[in-house]
C-alpha positions in Angstrom: 28.9 37.6 1.3 27.1 40.8 0.7 25.7 41.6 -2.8 27.6 44.3 -4.7 24.8 47.1 -4.4 24.8 46.5 -0.7 28.7 46.9 -0.7 28.5 50.2 -2.6 25.8 51.5 -0.3 28.1 50.6 2.7 30.9 52.4 1.2 28.8 55.5 0.5 27.6 55.7 4.0 31.1 55.3 5.3 32.4 58.1 3.2 29.6 60.5 4.6 29.8 59.7 8.4 29.5 63.2 9.5 28.3 65.1 6.5 25.4 67.2 6.9 23.1 69.2 4.4 23.5 72.8 4.8 20.7 74.8 3.1 20.9 78.6 2.1 17.8 80.3 3.4 17.3 83.6 1.6 16.3 83.6 -2.1 15.8 86.3 -4.7 12.5 85.0 -5.9 10.0 87.3 -7.5 7.1 85.7 -5.6 8.8 86.1 -2.2 7.0 89.1 -0.5 10.0 89.7 1.8 12.1 90.7 -1.2 9.9 93.8 -1.8 10.0 96.9 0.3 6.2 97.1 0.4 6.1 93.5 1.7 3.9 92.5 -1.2 4.4 91.2 -4.8 3.8 93.9 -7.5 0.4 93.6 -9.2 -1.0 94.9 -12.4 -1.4 98.6 -11.4 2.1 98.8 -9.8 5.5 99.8 -10.8 8.1 97.1 -10.2 11.7 98.7 -9.8 14.9 96.9 -9.7 18.0 99.0 -8.8 19.8 99.9 -12.0 23.3 99.6 -10.4 22.6 96.2 -8.6 23.3 92.7 -10.1 20.5 90.3 -9.5 19.3 86.9 -10.5 15.7 86.5 -10.1 13.7 83.3 -10.3 10.0 83.8 -11.5 7.7 81.0 -10.9 4.4 82.0 -12.6 3.0 84.8 -14.9 2.6 88.3 -13.4 0.8 91.4 -14.6 2.4 94.8 -14.1 1.9 98.4 -15.2 5.6 99.2 -15.6 8.9 97.6 -14.9 12.3 99.0 -14.5 15.2 96.6 -15.0 18.7 96.6 -13.8 21.7 97.0 -16.0 23.2 93.7 -15.2 20.7 91.0 -14.1 18.6 88.1 -15.2 15.3 86.4 -14.9 15.1 82.6 -14.5 11.6 81.8 -15.9 9.9 78.6 -14.7 7.8 76.9 -17.4 4.8 79.0 -18.0 6.2 82.0 -16.1 6.5 85.5 -17.5 5.2 89.1 -17.5 2.5 91.0 -19.3 1.3 94.6 -19.2 -2.1 95.7 -18.0 -3.4 98.9 -19.6 -5.1 101.3 -17.2 -5.9 100.0 -13.7 -6.0 96.5 -12.8 -9.3 95.9 -11.0 -7.9 93.3 -8.7 -4.9 95.5 -7.7 -6.3 98.8 -6.4 -4.3 102.0 -6.6 -1.0 101.5 -8.2 2.2 102.0 -6.1 5.9 101.9 -6.9 7.5 99.0 -5.1 11.3 98.1 -5.1 13.2 94.9 -5.1 15.3 94.8 -2.0 19.1 94.8 -2.2 20.7 91.4 -1.7 24.4 92.4 -1.8 24.8 92.3 2.0 23.9 88.5 2.3 27.1 86.8 3.5 28.1 83.2 3.1 29.6 83.3 6.7 26.4 84.4 8.3 25.2 81.5 10.5 21.6 83.0 10.6 21.3 82.4 6.9 21.8 78.6 6.9 20.0 75.7 8.2 21.3 72.1 8.7 19.8 68.7 8.5 21.0 65.2 8.4 19.2 64.3 5.2 17.4 66.0 2.2 14.0 64.7 3.5 14.7 66.3 6.9 15.6 69.6 5.0 12.3 69.5 3.1 10.1 68.6 6.2 11.8 71.4 8.3 13.5 68.8 10.7 16.6 71.0 11.2 19.5 70.6 13.5 20.9 73.0 16.1 24.7 73.7 15.8 27.3 76.2 17.2 28.0 79.2 15.1 31.0 77.8 13.3 29.3 74.7 12.4 26.1 76.4 11.1 28.0 77.7 8.1 28.9 74.8 5.7 32.0 72.8 6.8 34.4 71.2 4.5 32.6 67.7 4.5 29.1 69.2 4.0 26.7 69.1 1.0 25.5 72.7 0.3 22.0 73.1 -0.9 20.4 76.2 -2.8 16.7 75.5 -3.0 15.4 74.0 -6.1 13.0 76.5 -7.8 14.8 79.5 -6.3 17.7 81.8 -7.2 19.9 83.8 -4.9 22.9 86.1 -4.4 25.6 85.4 -1.8 28.8 87.2 -1.0 31.6 84.6 -0.4 34.4 87.0 0.6 36.7 85.7 3.3 40.4 85.7 4.3 40.8 82.3 2.5 41.2 81.8 -1.3 38.9 79.0 -1.4 35.8 77.7 0.5 36.1 74.0 0.4 32.8 71.8 0.6 31.8 68.4 -0.5 29.1 69.4 -3.1 26.9 72.2 -4.2 23.3 72.0 -5.5 21.9 74.8 -7.5 18.4 74.8 -9.2 18.3 71.0 -8.7 21.7 70.2 -10.4 24.4 68.7 -8.0 27.9 69.6 -8.5 30.6 67.2 -7.2 33.4 67.9 -9.5 35.7 70.9 -9.4 35.8 71.4 -13.1 32.0 71.3 -13.6 31.4 73.8 -10.7 34.2 76.1 -11.9 32.6 76.1 -15.2 29.2 77.0 -13.7 30.8 79.8 -11.6 32.1 81.3 -14.8 28.7 81.3 -16.4 26.3 84.4 -16.4 24.1 82.9 -13.7 27.1 81.7 -11.6 28.5 85.3 -11.6 25.3 86.8 -10.6 24.6 84.3 -7.9 28.1 84.0 -6.4 30.2 87.0 -5.8 33.3 88.0 -3.5 36.8 87.5 -3.1 36.7 83.7 -2.4 35.6 80.8 -4.5 33.5 77.9 -3.4 35.4 74.7 -4.3 33.6 71.4 -4.4 35.1 67.9 -4.4 36.1 67.4 -0.8 36.1 63.9 0.4 33.4 62.9 3.0 34.3 62.3 6.5 35.7 58.7 6.9 36.2 59.0 10.7 33.3 57.1 12.6 34.0 59.3 15.6 33.2 62.4 13.4 35.5 65.1 11.8 36.3 68.6 12.9 34.3 71.2 10.9 37.3 73.4 9.7 35.8 76.8 10.1 38.0 78.0 13.0 40.0 80.2 10.5 36.9 82.0 9.9 35.7 82.3 13.4 36.1 86.1 13.6 34.3 86.7 10.4 31.5 84.4 11.3 31.1 86.1 14.9 31.1 89.5 13.2 27.8 88.8 11.7 26.2 87.6 15.1 24.4 89.7 17.6 24.6 88.1 21.0 21.4 88.4 23.4 22.1 89.1 26.9 22.0 86.2 29.4 21.0 86.3 32.9 22.2 82.8 34.3 24.6 82.5 37.3 27.4 81.0 35.2 27.1 81.7 31.4 29.0 79.3 29.3 30.9 79.6 25.9 30.9 76.4 23.8 33.7 75.7 21.4 33.0 77.2 18.0 30.2 79.4 19.4 30.3 83.3 19.4 27.8 83.9 22.4 27.6 82.9 25.9 24.6 80.6 26.5 22.6 79.4 29.4 22.2 75.7 29.6 24.8 72.9 29.8 27.8 71.6 27.9 28.9 67.8 28.1 32.5 67.0 27.2 33.2 63.4 26.2 36.5 61.7 25.7 36.0 58.8 23.3 37.5 55.4 22.5 38.2 53.9 19.2 34.8 52.1 19.0 32.9 55.5 19.3 30.5 56.2 16.6 29.2 59.8 16.4 26.2 59.2 14.4 25.2 56.1 16.4 25.6 58.1 19.6 23.4 60.9 18.1 20.7 58.5 17.5 21.0 56.9 20.9 20.7 60.3 22.7 17.7 61.2 20.6 15.9 57.9 21.2 16.7 57.7 24.9 16.2 61.2 26.0 15.0 63.8 23.3 11.7 61.9 22.7 10.8 62.3 26.4 8.1 64.9 26.8 10.0 66.8 29.5 12.8 67.5 27.0 10.7 68.9 24.3 12.0 72.4 24.5 15.7 71.2 24.4 17.9 72.2 21.5 21.0 69.9 21.3 24.1 70.2 19.1 26.7 67.5 18.9 30.1 67.4 17.2 33.8 66.8 17.4 35.8 70.0 18.4 39.3 70.9 19.4 39.1 71.8 23.1 41.8 73.9 24.7 43.6 72.1 27.6 44.3 74.4 30.5 46.6 73.8 33.5 44.5 74.0 36.8 41.6 75.2 34.4 43.3 78.4 33.5 46.8 78.2 31.8 46.4 76.9 28.2 48.9 74.3 27.0 47.4 72.7 23.8 44.3 71.3 22.4 42.7 67.8 22.1 39.8 66.4 20.2 36.7 65.8 22.1 32.9 65.4 21.4 31.1 68.5 22.7 27.3 68.2 23.3 25.7 71.7 23.7 22.3 71.8 25.4 20.0 74.8 25.3 16.6 74.9 26.9 14.0 77.3 25.5 12.4 77.6 29.0 14.3 78.1 32.3 17.4 76.1 31.6 16.8 73.6 34.2 16.0 70.8 31.7 19.3 71.4 30.1 21.2 70.5 33.3 18.8 67.6 33.9 19.5 66.1 30.4 23.3 66.6 31.0 23.0 64.7 34.1 21.1 61.9 32.4 23.9 61.7 29.6 26.6 61.5 32.3 24.8 58.7 34.1 24.4 56.9 30.8 28.0 57.2 29.8 29.0 55.7 33.3 26.7 52.8 33.0 27.3 51.9 29.3 30.6 53.7 28.4 32.6 50.7 27.5 29.8 49.5 25.2 29.3 53.0 23.4 33.0 54.0 23.4 32.9 56.8 26.0 35.9 56.9 28.1 35.0 59.8 30.3 32.2 62.4 30.3 31.8 65.6 32.3 29.7 68.6 32.2 29.3 72.3 32.9 26.0 73.8 33.8 25.1 77.6 33.8 23.6 77.2 37.2 27.1 76.7 38.6 26.3 73.4 40.4 28.4 71.0 38.2 31.6 71.5 40.2 31.4 71.4 43.9 35.2 70.8 44.3 37.8 73.3 45.0 36.7 76.9 44.8 37.8 78.9 41.8 39.4 81.5 44.0 41.7 78.9 45.6 42.7 77.6 42.1 43.3 81.0 40.8 45.6 82.0 43.8 47.5 78.9 43.6 48.2 79.5 39.9 49.2 83.0 40.6 51.4 82.1 43.3 53.3 79.7 41.1 53.6 82.3 38.4 54.8 85.0 40.9 57.5 82.5 42.1 58.6 81.9 38.5 58.7 85.6 37.8 60.8 86.3 40.9 63.4 83.7 40.1 63.5 85.1 36.6 64.2 88.7 37.8 66.9 87.3 40.3 68.7 85.6 37.5 68.6 88.6 35.4 69.9 90.7 38.1 72.8 88.5 38.8 73.4 88.4 35.2 73.6 92.2 34.9 75.8 92.2 38.1 73.3 94.3 39.9 73.1 91.6 42.5 76.1 89.5 43.7 75.7 86.0 44.9 77.9 85.0 47.9 81.2 83.4 47.2 81.0 79.5 47.5 83.8 77.6 49.6 86.8 76.8 47.5 87.9 73.2 46.7 90.8 73.4 49.1 88.7 74.7 51.9 86.3 71.8 51.3 89.2 69.3 51.4 90.6 70.8 54.6 87.2 70.7 56.3 86.9 67.0 55.3 90.3 66.2 56.9 89.2 68.0 60.1 85.9 66.0 60.0 87.8 62.7 59.4 90.2 63.3 62.2 87.4 62.8 64.7 86.6 59.5 63.5 87.8 56.4 65.4 91.2 55.3 64.0 91.8 58.7 62.3 94.5 61.2 62.9 94.4 62.5 66.6 93.7 66.0 67.6 97.1 67.6 68.2 95.6 70.5 70.2 97.6 73.5 68.6 100.3 73.9 66.0 103.9 73.7 67.2 106.1 75.0 64.6 109.0 73.2 66.1 107.3 69.8 65.7 105.2 70.4 62.6 108.2 71.2 60.6 111.3 69.2 61.7 113.6 71.4 59.5 112.9 74.4 61.6 114.7 72.7 64.6 117.9 74.3 65.7 120.9 72.5 64.4 122.6 72.0 67.9 124.4 68.7 67.8 125.5 68.7 71.3 122.0 69.2 72.6 120.1 66.7 70.4 122.4 64.8 68.3 121.8 63.9 64.8 120.6 60.5 65.5 117.8 61.8 67.8 116.1 63.8 65.1 114.4 60.8 63.9 113.4 59.6 67.3 110.2 61.5 67.3 107.3 59.3 66.1 103.7 60.0 65.4 101.3 57.1 66.0 97.6 56.6 66.3 97.7 57.1 70.0 99.9 60.2 70.1 103.3 61.9 69.8 106.3 59.9 71.2 109.9 61.0 71.5 113.0 59.9 73.4 114.3 62.2 76.3 118.0 62.6 75.8 118.4 63.3 79.5 116.9 60.0 80.4 119.1 56.8 80.2 116.9 53.6 80.3 119.9 51.8 81.8 120.1 54.3 84.8 117.4 53.5 87.1 116.9 53.3 90.9 114.8 50.3 90.3 117.0 47.4 89.0 115.5 44.1 89.2 
């Protein structure tokens, strides 16, 4: 039986199957040269200027000499132990001629800008720079992710979106991790919280970790347009550019789509692909992103009719794109050889070279689809015109006509009613016979018989007792 600490560790890991750490890249640190318009930190002869109308939270790591400092109306300095400012009278010998340098504006830095985040599977990977590639939607924190703002740094981020809340698993600010909604809401209401987070939406912690071993869908689809509005797409020159699910730009490379079974484990599969292929020298330039997405299902590859969850593997090659397709083929071969063991039911790929689908030409498929759609449209128009009485349908035979046709058809059958040739009103309707007793006699009216072999009647001029041939 496992020890209690082992059980707790297992539960913690199971609750964070597909959780990643997403770290905010920009900061508002005083020592960061990129935060100043002169690309350098002010020195003792300089004038440091913070815009009066801008709100800012600045982290100061050490002590700094300045000649003059102009502060904002609403802002703060977060001082590391031993940090601060002092004034140098006259010119600072180590600074040179004094200049005026301005702290850059950070109001435009948006939460939903994928370029401002980096992802890793652990905090150790974040610190070592071992970051992951993701499609644009998943580069921004997903609802199961842990959000990290660097320890020893401050920031300002605009959280505006079409949603009221931005759900995440946890948020770490200045080394303090917030897991509970109440605690983080209290921090957001503090002076530092209001300066660091601004916008119409509130970041909300407390989401449960992903408990599905096959992975969880990110949940940023509702913000797709806002995410893509911050992205500038580069021009691609490959034969068949690809657009992965959740991405904003066409890519040159390959996409592997995997249908999985109940025994599929996303993290285990990630490790498998890394250990089998990404460690090979020929794949050193590969960027690979793997996640569960909702893929649109299309009739004959064109007409959408729903979505289904699949595992999407996006492969980019920093060189000429050939290695991306080679890796995709390796993944397909591996899935065919070990699919039942690793939980892969089916795997297929698309390549930007256009060599992945040698089957039916796209023009033929397109023509067939449009042919079916044209037929459906024609039938719809015809039904509409008939309904509006613009077009009249030919009259159908009546029920009586059909029965008459059936009787005539049956007459030709063996044993049926014989063909009488033509209608004789005298015989068809006995009541129309002349009432001449002397000629026919009453008793002879009923001597006309109709049998299966023909019409028989008695000749009144013939007496069967009178014959020249008497035996």
